[in-house]
N, C-alpha and C positions, 0 to 999 in steps of 0.2 A: 586425730579425730576429737579427742577430749578438748583440745584448745578451741575447737569450734562450738563446743557446748556452752550455751549462755548460762548465766547464773553464778552464784558465789561458790567457791570451793567448799565442799562439805554441806552445802545447802540443798534445798529441794526446788525443783522446777515443775510447774503445772503444765502437763502436756495434754493436748486435746485428744480424746479417743474418737474413733469414727472417721478419722481423716486418712491415715495410712494403715491403721490397724484398729481392732477392737480389743478389749481386755475382758477376761472373766475373773471375777473376785470370788474366792472360795475361803472357807475357814481353813486355817493352816493345817490341821490334821488331815483333812480331806485333800487339800491342794498338794501337800507334800507326798501323800500316798499315791495320788494320780501321777505326779511327776516321777516318782520312784518306779511305778509300773511302766510308764512310757519309756523311761531310760532303760529299764530292765528288758523290755521288748525291742530295744534298739530302734525305737521310733524317734525321729528327729523332732525335738521340742523347740519351740520358740523361746524368746526371752521370758524369764520368770522373776518377779520381785517378791521377796518375803518380808513383810512388815512385821517384825517381831513385837513391836509395841502394841499393835492391835491384833496380833495373831491371825493375820490374813495373808493369803497368797494371791498374786495377780499374774495371770498367764496371758501374754500377748498372743492374739490369734489373727488370722486373716479377716479382713472386713466381711461381715455378713455370714461368717462360718459358725457362729454360736447363737443363732437366732432363738432356739428353744431351750437353751441350757437353764435359764432361770425359770422357765415354765415347768420343766421336769423336776428340778431340784430347788426347793424353796430357799435353801441356805446359800445358793449360788446367785450371783448377780452379773448380768451382762452389762458392760460399760461400753457405750457407743456414742453416737451423736449427742452433744450436749453435756457429756461427762468429761472430767479431767482426771488424770492420774498424776499424783505427786511422785516424781522420780528423783533419785539422788544424782 
């Protein structure tokens, strides 16, 4: 599978959000706490990226399933159509 991933080894690839999945960007303390709670409750979580340099966590979610996250929580941002996520 990794051989099919374009880009340079050790580099970043910009992947469009809103095509196969959306992403939710959270401050790391909040994002890691949410992830810990989900895993502690044995809830299946999707892929998660932790950007330690910016102290942000990105949780990949199903398309359209996070519509109001950023409206309820000002420190959270929904990334969908028109956004890109830098992935290792």
